[in-house]
N, C-alpha and C positions, 0 to 999 in steps of 0.2 A: 109640409115637411115636418117629419118627426122621427123618433127613433125607429119606426117601422116603415118609413118611407124615405128612400134615398133619392137624391137628384139623379136623373137618368142622363148619362153622358155618352154620346156616340163613340163606340169603341174605335172606329176607324180614325178618329182625330188624334188618338194618342198612341196607337200601336203601329210600329213600323211594318212595312210589307214583308220584309225578310227578317227571320229570327237572328238576332245578334248573339254571337258567341263571345262571352266575356273572358278575358284572359285569366288564367289560373293564378291564385295567390299563393304565397308561401304558407307552409303548414303552420297551424296555430296551436299553441299549447292547450292541453286538455281542458282546464277550467274555463277557458275562454272560447272553446270550440263551438259550443251551442250558440253563443251570441254571434260568433263569426258566421255561422250558417244562416242565422236569421237576417243578419245584415246582407249577406249574399242573396238570400231569397228576395229581400226587398228590392234589390237592384235588378235581379233577373225578372221578377214578376212585372216590375214597372216598365222595363225596356222591351221585353218580349211578349208580355201579356201572360196572365196566369195559365190559361188553357193551352197556350202554345209552348209553355215551359215544361221542362222535364227535371226530375230530381237530379239527373246527371249534370244538367246545366248549373244548378245551384251548387252542387259539389265542386264542380270545376271553378266556379267563381270564388268559393270559399277556400279552395286549395286543399280539399280533402277527397278521399275516395268516396265513390257513390255509396258504398256500403256503410260508411261512417255516418252518413246522414240518418240512416235508419236506426242507429243506436240512440238517437235523440228524438226522432220524429217518426211516427208510424207511416206517414204518407205525405204526398204533396199537399193534400187538403189539411193535414195536421200542421204543416208548416205555415199555411196561411192563417189558420185559426190561432196558432201560437203567436204569430206576428201581431195579430189584432189584439189578443189578450195582453201581451207584454206591453204594447204601446198604450192601451187603455188603462192598465194598472199604473203605469208611470204618469199618465195624464191626470188621473184621479188623485194620486198621491201629491203631485206638484200643485194642483189646484187647492187641495186641502191645506197644504203648507202655506200657500200664498194668501189664503183667506184668514189665516190665524191673526187675530187682533184687528181685523177689518170689520167694523160694525155698519158703516154706511153702505146701503144697498147698491147705489150707483158705483161706488168704488169697488165693491165686490164683483159686480158685473164687468167692469172694466178690466179687472185682474183676470177674470175667467177668459174674456175675449182675447186679451193680449197673449196669454199663455196658449190658447187654442191655435191662434193664427201663427204664433211664433214657432210652435212645434212643427207645423206643416211647412211653414215658409222657409225653414232652414234645411229641409230635406225634401227636394222635389220628388225623388223616387218614392218616399213614404207617402207623399201627397197623392201621387198617381195610384198607388196601391189602395189607399183609403177612399179616394174619391171615385175611382173607376173599377179596379179589379175586384174589390170586395162586393161590388154591386152587380156583378154579372150573373149571380146565381141566387134564386129565391131561397134555396137551402141555407146558404151562408147568411143572407140578410135576416132570416128568421132567427137563426142561432145568435147572431150578434146583437139583434134588437132586444133579446130577452136576457142579456147578460150584462156585461160591463157598460154598454151604451146606455142602458136603462139607469144604471147607477150614476153615470156621468150626468145625464139629464136631471137626475134627482138632486144633484148638487145645485144645479141652476134653479130648479123648482124651490128648493129650500131658501135660496137667496130671494126669490120672488116673494115667498110667503113672509120672510123676515121683513122685507121692505113694506109689505102690506101692514104687518103688525106695528111697524114704526111710523106708519102714516106717510111713507114716501111714495107708495104706489096705490093705485085705486083699489079699494076693498072689494069691488064688485066683479073683478076679473078672476078667471080660473087660473091659478098659479101654474098648473101643469101645462095648459095650453100656451100660456105665455112663455114658459121654459122651452117648449118645443119650437115656438116661433123664433126665439132668440138663437137656439141651436141651429135652426134652419138658415137664419141669416148668416151666421158664421160659416156654415157648411157651403153655402152658395158662394161666398167671398173666396173661400179656398178653392172651389172648383173653377171659378172664373180666373183666378191667379194662375192656376195650373195650366189652363188652356190658352191663356193669353200669350201673344208673341212679345208683348212688352215685358220689360223687367222692372219691377217695382217692389217696394217693401209691403209684404202681406200684413205684417204686424201693425204697420202704420194705419191700416184700415179699421183697427179695433175701436178707436175712439169715435169714429164716424158711425159705426154700427150701433154702439151704445147710445150715442146722442139721438139718432133717428128712432131707435127702439123706445127710448124713454120720452122724448119730446115730440115724436111724430113728424109729419111733414107740413102740417098746417102752420100758416103764419102766426106769429105770437098774438097779434091784434085780433085775428080771427078766432084763435083758441080762447082768448079771454072773453070775447063777445059771446061765444056759444057755451062756455063752461062757467059755472058759478065759482067765485073766488073762494067761498067758504066750503070746506070739505069735511064731512063727518066720517068718523071711523067707528061708530058704535053700532 
């Protein structure tokens, strides 16, 4: 699991058999219209599936004429790309703000994990789009992997490297691989939450992920027996 490898999720489990027509909304003022269209696209793509959706469906859900969508977006593909880029820009900005003043590596990872899961956990439609619809096309995956997703994982990698420099993490591990593993764990938790019939707090899983990632699954006595107490970082 890394920024070039997304978890495969069976489309049939999340897409309804019949395309659902969402009710039209009231007209939205100009400055907010682009955002309203993106919100509508999130809902339509999540509930109908990206490939089963049409621009007219998004326009109807946003309460605008179909032609109005093309004033802001070149195509349905552009809608999906813009949705991804907007969300990732917000995610990177939020994480950067949350990490200000945090020097402890474990604390930084916990903040990243909570924000990641909270963002998807408060908007199931967004979770469906990110965990399923974005992964239906190799073309989309390649584009997304080489842009904001790479930068997002870079923030995690920097935290790993800082933890190594501070003596909190093993110096012999590859920080990039560790960052991709951490992202993969969060990604899988989000996918499982989205597909589950149970309703539970996705954000509450963050601390468990961080604990397992840092401490592993070995019993403490076993870990002490197999690992030297003294750790060198030179």
